[in-house]
C-alpha positions as protocol buffer text, in pm:
chain_id: "A"
residue {
  index: 1
  type: MET
  ca { x: 2618 y: -3747 z: -2330 }
}
residue {
  index: 2
  type: LEU
  ca { x: 2277 y: -3695 z: -2492 }
}
residue {
  index: 3
  type: ASN
  ca { x: 2355 y: -3329 z: -2559 }
}
residue {
  index: 4
  type: LEU
  ca { x: 2688 y: -3435 z: -2709 }
}
residue {
  index: 5
  type: ALA
  ca { x: 2513 y: -3683 z: -2943 }
}
residue {
  index: 6
  type: ILE
  ca { x: 2271 y: -3410 z: -3054 }
}
residue {
  index: 7
  type: LEU
  ca { x: 2561 y: -3170 z: -3107 }
}
residue {
  index: 8
  type: TYR
  ca { x: 2735 y: -3428 z: -3330 }
}
residue {
  index: 9
  type: GLU
  ca { x: 2413 y: -3473 z: -3529 }
}
residue {
  index: 10
  type: ASP
  ca { x: 2374 y: -3099 z: -3585 }
}
residue {
  index: 11
  type: LYS
  ca { x: 2739 y: -3066 z: -3687 }
}
residue {
  index: 12
  type: ALA
  ca { x: 2707 y: -3354 z: -3936 }
}
residue {
  index: 13
  type: ASP
  ca { x: 2397 y: -3193 z: -4090 }
}
residue {
  index: 14
  type: ALA
  ca { x: 2581 y: -2863 z: -4127 }
}
residue {
  index: 15
  type: LEU
  ca { x: 2876 y: -3037 z: -4296 }
}
residue {
  index: 16
  type: ASP
  ca { x: 2636 y: -3210 z: -4536 }
}
residue {
  index: 17
  type: ARG
  ca { x: 2487 y: -2876 z: -4633 }
}
residue {
  index: 18
  type: SER
  ca { x: 2839 y: -2750 z: -4704 }
}
residue {
  index: 19
  type: GLY
  ca { x: 2910 y: -3045 z: -4934 }
}
residue {
  index: 20
  type: LYS
  ca { x: 3165 y: -3199 z: -4695 }
}
residue {
  index: 21
  type: GLU
  ca { x: 3014 y: -3549 z: -4701 }
}
residue {
  index: 22
  type: ASP
  ca { x: 3323 y: -3738 z: -4576 }
}
residue {
  index: 23
  type: LEU
  ca { x: 3359 y: -3514 z: -4272 }
}
residue {
  index: 24
  type: ALA
  ca { x: 2986 y: -3535 z: -4212 }
}
residue {
  index: 25
  type: ASP
  ca { x: 3000 y: -3916 z: -4211 }
}
residue {
  index: 26
  type: ALA
  ca { x: 3287 y: -3910 z: -3961 }
}
residue {
  index: 27
  type: VAL
  ca { x: 3102 y: -3677 z: -3724 }
}
residue {
  index: 28
  type: ARG
  ca { x: 2777 y: -3873 z: -3769 }
}
residue {
  index: 29
  type: ASN
  ca { x: 2964 y: -4188 z: -3668 }
}
residue {
  index: 30
  type: ARG
  ca { x: 3062 y: -4012 z: -3342 }
}
residue {
  index: 31
  type: ALA
  ca { x: 2693 y: -3948 z: -3278 }
}
residue {
  index: 32
  type: PHE
  ca { x: 2622 y: -4315 z: -3348 }
}
residue {
  index: 33
  type: GLU
  ca { x: 2889 y: -4429 z: -3101 }
}
residue {
  index: 34
  type: THR
  ca { x: 2761 y: -4187 z: -2838 }
}
residue {
  index: 35
  type: TYR
  ca { x: 2408 y: -4321 z: -2877 }
}
residue {
  index: 36
  type: LYS
  ca { x: 2542 y: -4675 z: -2843 }
}
residue {
  index: 37
  type: SER
  ca { x: 2695 y: -4581 z: -2509 }
}
residue {
  index: 38
  type: LEU
  ca { x: 2372 y: -4415 z: -2397 }
}
residue {
  index: 39
  type: LEU
  ca { x: 2161 y: -4717 z: -2491 }
}
residue {
  index: 40
  type: ALA
  ca { x: 2390 y: -4945 z: -2288 }
}
residue {
  index: 41
  type: LEU
  ca { x: 2348 y: -4748 z: -1964 }
}
residue {
  index: 42
  type: GLU
  ca { x: 2221 y: -4918 z: -1651 }
}
residue {
  index: 43
  type: PRO
  ca { x: 1964 y: -4827 z: -1536 }
}
residue {
  index: 44
  type: VAL
  ca { x: 1817 y: -4751 z: -1876 }
}
residue {
  index: 45
  type: TYR
  ca { x: 1787 y: -4390 z: -1987 }
}
residue {
  index: 46
  type: PRO
  ca { x: 1455 y: -4361 z: -2179 }
}
residue {
  index: 47
  type: ASP
  ca { x: 1532 y: -4034 z: -2360 }
}
residue {
  index: 48
  type: ALA
  ca { x: 1831 y: -4201 z: -2524 }
}
residue {
  index: 49
  type: PHE
  ca { x: 1594 y: -4443 z: -2701 }
}
residue {
  index: 50
  type: PHE
  ca { x: 1364 y: -4160 z: -2812 }
}
residue {
  index: 51
  type: ASN
  ca { x: 1642 y: -3943 z: -2957 }
}
residue {
  index: 52
  type: ALA
  ca { x: 1830 y: -4239 z: -3106 }
}
residue {
  index: 53
  type: GLY
  ca { x: 1506 y: -4333 z: -3282 }
}
residue {
  index: 54
  type: PHE
  ca { x: 1506 y: -3998 z: -3462 }
}
residue {
  index: 55
  type: PHE
  ca { x: 1876 y: -4032 z: -3537 }
}
residue {
  index: 56
  type: HIS
  ca { x: 1821 y: -4364 z: -3716 }
}
residue {
  index: 57
  type: LEU
  ca { x: 1501 y: -4237 z: -3881 }
}
residue {
  index: 58
  type: LYS
  ca { x: 1691 y: -3945 z: -4033 }
}
residue {
  index: 59
  type: ASN
  ca { x: 1956 y: -4187 z: -4160 }
}
residue {
  index: 60
  type: ARG
  ca { x: 1691 y: -4417 z: -4311 }
}
residue {
  index: 61
  type: SER
  ca { x: 1768 y: -4709 z: -4077 }
}
residue {
  index: 62
  type: TYR
  ca { x: 1396 y: -4772 z: -4046 }
}
residue {
  index: 63
  type: ASP
  ca { x: 1403 y: -5113 z: -3875 }
}
residue {
  index: 64
  type: GLN
  ca { x: 1638 y: -4983 z: -3608 }
}
residue {
  index: 65
  type: ALA
  ca { x: 1424 y: -4671 z: -3563 }
}
residue {
  index: 66
  type: VAL
  ca { x: 1114 y: -4885 z: -3510 }
}
residue {
  index: 67
  type: ARG
  ca { x: 1288 y: -5092 z: -3242 }
}
residue {
  index: 68
  type: LEU
  ca { x: 1405 y: -4781 z: -3058 }
}
residue {
  index: 69
  type: PHE
  ca { x: 1067 y: -4605 z: -3066 }
}
residue {
  index: 70
  type: GLU
  ca { x: 894 y: -4923 z: -2953 }
}
residue {
  index: 71
  type: SER
  ca { x: 1148 y: -4957 z: -2671 }
}
residue {
  index: 72
  type: TYR
  ca { x: 1073 y: -4602 z: -2562 }
}
residue {
  index: 73
  type: GLY
  ca { x: 703 y: -4691 z: -2572 }
}
residue {
  index: 74
  type: ALA
  ca { x: 774 y: -4962 z: -2315 }
}
residue {
  index: 75
  type: ILE
  ca { x: 995 y: -4761 z: -2078 }
}
residue {
  index: 76
  type: GLY
  ca { x: 917 y: -4391 z: -2135 }
}
residue {
  index: 77
  type: ALA
  ca { x: 714 y: -4170 z: -1905 }
}
residue {
  index: 78
  type: ASP
  ca { x: 663 y: -3846 z: -2102 }
}
residue {
  index: 79
  type: VAL
  ca { x: 307 y: -3856 z: -2235 }
}
residue {
  index: 80
  type: ALA
  ca { x: 375 y: -3645 z: -2546 }
}
residue {
  index: 81
  type: LYS
  ca { x: 689 y: -3838 z: -2635 }
}
residue {
  index: 82
  type: LEU
  ca { x: 511 y: -4170 z: -2582 }
}
residue {
  index: 83
  type: ALA
  ca { x: 237 y: -4067 z: -2823 }
}
residue {
  index: 84
  type: LYS
  ca { x: 491 y: -3951 z: -3081 }
}
residue {
  index: 85
  type: ALA
  ca { x: 705 y: -4264 z: -3050 }
}
residue {
  index: 86
  type: ARG
  ca { x: 405 y: -4493 z: -3094 }
}
residue {
  index: 87
  type: GLU
  ca { x: 275 y: -4292 z: -3390 }
}
residue {
  index: 88
  type: ILE
  ca { x: 609 y: -4304 z: -3572 }
}
residue {
  index: 89
  type: ALA
  ca { x: 663 y: -4674 z: -3494 }
}
residue {
  index: 90
  type: ALA
  ca { x: 320 y: -4760 z: -3633 }
}
residue {
  index: 91
  type: LYS
  ca { x: 383 y: -4566 z: -3955 }
}
residue {
  index: 92
  type: LEU
  ca { x: 725 y: -4723 z: -3998 }
}
residue {
  index: 93
  type: ARG
  ca { x: 580 y: -5072 z: -3948 }
}
residue {
  index: 94
  type: VAL
  ca { x: 334 y: -5007 z: -4229 }
}
residue {
  index: 95
  type: ARG
  ca { x: 613 y: -4874 z: -4450 }
}
residue {
  index: 96
  type: SER
  ca { x: 834 y: -5174 z: -4374 }
}
residue {
  index: 97
  type: ASP
  ca { x: 556 y: -5416 z: -4462 }
}
residue {
  index: 98
  type: ALA
  ca { x: 485 y: -5224 z: -4783 }
}
residue {
  index: 99
  type: ASP
  ca { x: 854 y: -5223 z: -4882 }
}
residue {
  index: 100
  type: SER
  ca { x: 870 y: -5600 z: -4829 }
}
residue {
  index: 101
  type: LEU
  ca { x: 554 y: -5653 z: -5034 }
}
residue {
  index: 102
  type: PHE
  ca { x: 692 y: -5441 z: -5320 }
}
residue {
  index: 103
  type: LYS
  ca { x: 1021 y: -5633 z: -5323 }
}
residue {
  index: 104
  type: GLU
  ca { x: 837 y: -5966 z: -5322 }
}
residue {
  index: 105
  type: ALA
  ca { x: 623 y: -5851 z: -5617 }
}
residue {
  index: 106
  type: TYR
  ca { x: 930 y: -5747 z: -5813 }
}
residue {
  index: 107
  type: ASP
  ca { x: 1117 y: -6071 z: -5736 }
}
residue {
  index: 108
  type: PHE
  ca { x: 822 y: -6291 z: -5835 }
}
residue {
  index: 109
  type: ILE
  ca { x: 779 y: -6117 z: -6171 }
}
residue {
  index: 110
  type: LYS
  ca { x: 1149 y: -6126 z: -6244 }
}
residue {
  index: 111
  type: MET
  ca { x: 1158 y: -6499 z: -6168 }
}
residue {
  index: 112
  type: GLY
  ca { x: 875 y: -6563 z: -6414 }
}
residue {
  index: 113
  type: LYS
  ca { x: 604 y: -6605 z: -6151 }
}
residue {
  index: 114
  type: GLU
  ca { x: 399 y: -6320 z: -6290 }
}
residue {
  index: 115
  type: GLU
  ca { x: 63 y: -6412 z: -6138 }
}
residue {
  index: 116
  type: GLU
  ca { x: 205 y: -6414 z: -5784 }
}
residue {
  index: 117
  type: GLY
  ca { x: 391 y: -6091 z: -5854 }
}
residue {
  index: 118
  type: ILE
  ca { x: 83 y: -5918 z: -5993 }
}
residue {
  index: 119
  type: ASP
  ca { x: -120 y: -6022 z: -5691 }
}
residue {
  index: 120
  type: LYS
  ca { x: 138 y: -5875 z: -5453 }
}
residue {
  index: 121
  type: ALA
  ca { x: 173 y: -5561 z: -5666 }
}
residue {
  index: 122
  type: LEU
  ca { x: -203 y: -5503 z: -5649 }
}
residue {
  index: 123
  type: ARG
  ca { x: -197 y: -5558 z: -5274 }
}
residue {
  index: 124
  type: PHE
  ca { x: 77 y: -5293 z: -5260 }
}
residue {
  index: 125
  type: THR
  ca { x: -143 y: -5049 z: -5454 }
}
residue {
  index: 126
  type: LEU
  ca { x: -429 y: -5105 z: -5208 }
}
residue {
  index: 127
  type: ALA
  ca { x: -200 y: -5023 z: -4915 }
}
residue {
  index: 128
  type: ASN
  ca { x: -40 y: -4729 z: -5099 }
}
residue {
  index: 129
  type: PRO
  ca { x: -311 y: -4579 z: -5323 }
}
residue {
  index: 130
  type: ALA
  ca { x: -115 y: -4260 z: -5396 }
}
residue {
  index: 131
  type: VAL
  ca { x: 204 y: -4440 z: -5507 }
}
residue {
  index: 132
  type: TRP
  ca { x: 254 y: -4526 z: -5876 }
}
residue {
  index: 133
  type: ASN
  ca { x: 524 y: -4794 z: -5840 }
}
residue {
  index: 134
  type: GLY
  ca { x: 284 y: -5077 z: -5760 }
}
residue {
  index: 135
  type: TRP
  ca { x: 85 y: -5007 z: -6076 }
}
residue {
  index: 136
  type: PHE
  ca { x: 406 y: -5021 z: -6277 }
}
residue {
  index: 137
  type: LEU
  ca { x: 484 y: -5367 z: -6139 }
}
residue {
  index: 138
  type: ALA
  ca { x: 128 y: -5486 z: -6206 }
}
residue {
  index: 139
  type: GLY
  ca { x: 153 y: -5356 z: -6563 }
}
residue {
  index: 140
  type: TRP
  ca { x: 495 y: -5513 z: -6612 }
}
residue {
  index: 141
  type: GLY
  ca { x: 367 y: -5854 z: -6503 }
}
residue {
  index: 142
  type: ARG
  ca { x: 58 y: -5827 z: -6724 }
}
residue {
  index: 143
  type: ARG
  ca { x: 267 y: -5717 z: -7023 }
}
residue {
  index: 144
  type: ARG
  ca { x: 494 y: -6019 z: -6979 }
}
residue {
  index: 145
  type: LEU
  ca { x: 185 y: -6240 z: -6986 }
}
residue {
  index: 146
  type: GLY
  ca { x: 60 y: -6073 z: -7304 }
}
residue {
  index: 147
  type: ARG
  ca { x: -236 y: -5914 z: -7129 }
}
residue {
  index: 148
  type: TRP
  ca { x: -195 y: -5595 z: -7326 }
}
residue {
  index: 149
  type: GLU
  ca { x: -516 y: -5412 z: -7235 }
}
residue {
  index: 150
  type: GLU
  ca { x: -478 y: -5480 z: -6861 }
}
residue {
  index: 151
  type: GLY
  ca { x: -113 y: -5383 z: -6880 }
}
residue {
  index: 152
  type: ARG
  ca { x: -202 y: -5057 z: -7054 }
}
residue {
  index: 153
  type: GLU
  ca { x: -459 y: -4974 z: -6787 }
}
residue {
  index: 154
  type: ALA
  ca { x: -200 y: -5027 z: -6512 }
}
residue {
  index: 155
  type: PHE
  ca { x: 63 y: -4810 z: -6683 }
}
residue {
  index: 156
  type: LEU
  ca { x: -188 y: -4533 z: -6747 }
}
residue {
  index: 157
  type: LYS
  ca { x: -278 y: -4545 z: -6378 }
}
residue {
  index: 158
  type: ALA
  ca { x: 92 y: -4508 z: -6293 }
}
residue {
  index: 159
  type: LEU
  ca { x: 112 y: -4200 z: -6517 }
}
residue {
  index: 160
  type: GLU
  ca { x: -202 y: -4060 z: -6357 }
}
residue {
  index: 161
  type: LEU
  ca { x: -33 y: -4090 z: -6018 }
}
residue {
  index: 162
  type: GLY
  ca { x: 270 y: -3891 z: -6132 }
}
residue {
  index: 163
  type: ALA
  ca { x: 505 y: -4142 z: -6292 }
}
residue {
  index: 164
  type: ASP
  ca { x: 719 y: -3991 z: -6565 }
}
residue {
  index: 165
  type: GLU
  ca { x: 982 y: -4263 z: -6599 }
}
residue {
  index: 166
  type: VAL
  ca { x: 1121 y: -4389 z: -6929 }
}
residue {
  index: 167
  type: ASP
  ca { x: 1051 y: -4751 z: -6833 }
}
residue {
  index: 168
  type: VAL
  ca { x: 684 y: -4675 z: -6763 }
}
residue {
  index: 169
  type: LEU
  ca { x: 645 y: -4495 z: -7096 }
}
residue {
  index: 170
  type: ASN
  ca { x: 822 y: -4770 z: -7287 }
}
residue {
  index: 171
  type: GLU
  ca { x: 619 y: -5052 z: -7131 }
}
residue {
  index: 172
  type: LEU
  ca { x: 298 y: -4860 z: -7198 }
}
residue {
  index: 173
  type: ALA
  ca { x: 404 y: -4805 z: -7559 }
}
residue {
  index: 174
  type: ILE
  ca { x: 467 y: -5178 z: -7606 }
}
residue {
  index: 175
  type: CYS
  ca { x: 115 y: -5260 z: -7485 }
}
residue {
  index: 176
  type: GLU
  ca { x: -32 y: -4995 z: -7715 }
}
residue {
  index: 177
  type: MET
  ca { x: 176 y: -5124 z: -8005 }
}
residue {
  index: 178
  type: GLU
  ca { x: 33 y: -5472 z: -7955 }
}
residue {
  index: 179
  type: LEU
  ca { x: -319 y: -5330 z: -7931 }
}
residue {
  index: 180
  type: GLY
  ca { x: -276 y: -5145 z: -8259 }
}
residue {
  index: 181
  type: LEU
  ca { x: -280 y: -4805 z: -8090 }
}
residue {
  index: 182
  type: LEU
  ca { x: 18 y: -4690 z: -8293 }
}
residue {
  index: 183
  type: VAL
  ca { x: -36 y: -4314 z: -8262 }
}
residue {
  index: 184
  type: GLU
  ca { x: -58 y: -4340 z: -7883 }
}
residue {
  index: 185
  type: SER
  ca { x: 241 y: -4575 z: -7872 }
}
residue {
  index: 186
  type: ARG
  ca { x: 454 y: -4338 z: -8079 }
}
residue {
  index: 187
  type: GLY
  ca { x: 353 y: -4044 z: -7862 }
}
residue {
  index: 188
  type: HIS
  ca { x: 466 y: -4216 z: -7543 }
}
residue {
  index: 189
  type: LEU
  ca { x: 792 y: -4331 z: -7703 }
}
residue {
  index: 190
  type: GLU
  ca { x: 867 y: -3978 z: -7823 }
}
residue {
  index: 191
  type: ARG
  ca { x: 802 y: -3851 z: -7471 }
}
residue {
  index: 192
  type: ALA
  ca { x: 1048 y: -4111 z: -7339 }
}
residue {
  index: 193
  type: LEU
  ca { x: 1304 y: -4017 z: -7604 }
}
residue {
  index: 194
  type: ARG
  ca { x: 1292 y: -3652 z: -7500 }
}
residue {
  index: 195
  type: LYS
  ca { x: 1397 y: -3767 z: -7155 }
}
residue {
  index: 196
  type: GLU
  ca { x: 1671 y: -4004 z: -7278 }
}
residue {
  index: 197
  type: PRO
  ca { x: 1775 y: -3918 z: -7637 }
}
residue {
  index: 198
  type: ASP
  ca { x: 2035 y: -4198 z: -7658 }
}
residue {
  index: 199
  type: ASN
  ca { x: 1816 y: -4480 z: -7524 }
}
residue {
  index: 200
  type: VAL
  ca { x: 1851 y: -4750 z: -7792 }
}
residue {
  index: 201
  type: LYS
  ca { x: 1552 y: -4943 z: -7659 }
}
residue {
  index: 202
  type: ILE
  ca { x: 1325 y: -4645 z: -7717 }
}
residue {
  index: 203
  type: ILE
  ca { x: 1474 y: -4567 z: -8059 }
}
residue {
  index: 204
  type: SER
  ca { x: 1436 y: -4930 z: -8165 }
}
residue {
  index: 205
  type: ASN
  ca { x: 1071 y: -4937 z: -8055 }
}
residue {
  index: 206
  type: LEU
  ca { x: 1008 y: -4617 z: -8250 }
}
residue {
  index: 207
  type: GLY
  ca { x: 1144 y: -4802 z: -8550 }
}
residue {
  index: 208
  type: VAL
  ca { x: 904 y: -5090 z: -8490 }
}
residue {
  index: 209
  type: VAL
  ca { x: 609 y: -4851 z: -8464 }
}
residue {
  index: 210
  type: ALA
  ca { x: 714 y: -4667 z: -8782 }
}
residue {
  index: 211
  type: ARG
  ca { x: 739 y: -5001 z: -8961 }
}
residue {
  index: 212
  type: LYS
  ca { x: 391 y: -5103 z: -8845 }
}
residue {
  index: 213
  type: GLN
  ca { x: 265 y: -4768 z: -8976 }
}
residue {
  index: 214
  type: GLY
  ca { x: 417 y: -4843 z: -9316 }
}
residue {
  index: 215
  type: ARG
  ca { x: 676 y: -4567 z: -9282 }
}
residue {
  index: 216
  type: ASN
  ca { x: 966 y: -4784 z: -9390 }
}
residue {
  index: 217
  type: GLU
  ca { x: 1221 y: -4510 z: -9463 }
}
residue {
  index: 218
  type: GLU
  ca { x: 1164 y: -4359 z: -9120 }
}
residue {
  index: 219
  type: ALA
  ca { x: 1185 y: -4702 z: -8958 }
}
residue {
  index: 220
  type: ALA
  ca { x: 1517 y: -4764 z: -9134 }
}
residue {
  index: 221
  type: GLY
  ca { x: 1646 y: -4434 z: -8997 }
}
residue {
  index: 222
  type: PHE
  ca { x: 1561 y: -4538 z: -8642 }
}
residue {
  index: 223
  type: PHE
  ca { x: 1729 y: -4877 z: -8679 }
}
residue {
  index: 224
  type: ARG
  ca { x: 2041 y: -4721 z: -8833 }
}
residue {
  index: 225
  type: THR
  ca { x: 2058 y: -4482 z: -8538 }
}
residue {
  index: 226
  type: VAL
  ca { x: 2043 y: -4778 z: -8301 }
}
residue {
  index: 227
  type: LEU
  ca { x: 2329 y: -4946 z: -8489 }
}
residue {
  index: 228
  type: ASP
  ca { x: 2532 y: -4623 z: -8475 }
}
residue {
  index: 229
  type: LEU
  ca { x: 2494 y: -4629 z: -8097 }
}
residue {
  index: 230
  type: GLU
  ca { x: 2512 y: -5006 z: -8052 }
}
residue {
  index: 231
  type: PRO
  ca { x: 2677 y: -5175 z: -8355 }
}
residue {
  index: 232
  type: ASP
  ca { x: 2610 y: -5524 z: -8215 }
}
residue {
  index: 233
  type: ASP
  ca { x: 2234 y: -5476 z: -8170 }
}
residue {
  index: 234
  type: SER
  ca { x: 2099 y: -5785 z: -8348 }
}
residue {
  index: 235
  type: LEU
  ca { x: 1732 y: -5679 z: -8324 }
}
residue {
  index: 236
  type: ALA
  ca { x: 1792 y: -5353 z: -8508 }
}
residue {
  index: 237
  type: ARG
  ca { x: 2006 y: -5530 z: -8771 }
}
residue {
  index: 238
  type: ASP
  ca { x: 1738 y: -5794 z: -8830 }
}
residue {
  index: 239
  type: GLN
  ca { x: 1461 y: -5535 z: -8852 }
}
residue {
  index: 240
  type: LEU
  ca { x: 1663 y: -5331 z: -9099 }
}
residue {
  index: 241
  type: ALA
  ca { x: 1732 y: -5638 z: -9314 }
}
residue {
  index: 242
  type: GLU
  ca { x: 1361 y: -5721 z: -9329 }
}
residue {
  index: 243
  type: LEU
  ca { x: 1260 y: -5378 z: -9461 }
}
residue {
  index: 244
  type: PRO
  ca { x: 1178 y: -5362 z: -9832 }
}
């Protein structure tokens, strides 16, 4: 039965590589059902827990994978497999905790509890120093509180760690705009626009920067472009009406 489950897994992977996702899912479900039968055996069959752990790990069912590897740690006898199961379970536990912390940070900021969200985002960055996402959340919370310099520092840290997302560039540009760093703000908005040429939020912010620079004709061009893309955009219409 274990060999059959492994055979189903290999077949599903091959179908995925061939672009036959529906067939792959069907065959993968056979592997899942076979593992279920193996895990229900009496007396218990330790290798079923070890292999099923990898099956769920590959399919990103991390909580289930942790439970299976920890179960193998309690019943297994193979020294090498025990070490591997405990190592993976420990890493997945850390990842699970980090994922929960990140979600809590995001939810707090979205609900208007920025200070709590920022605190959790910074705790996430301490646990995941090579990951940029936590710095983005910290910057987002700070920007919402009007802490422009701190927000800018967080977004620059996200870029330093490899972020190249439009949202990161836009949020950074907003902080720089408020700090009077108009050249830097425009540069980051232009970089974002190259990635998403039809993003009205970016085009509108370019109009705001141009207006702050006294380049009214250019600002009007940006706002008209926004209205071409989104005729009901009230911000662009108001900005355009205010231009001399």
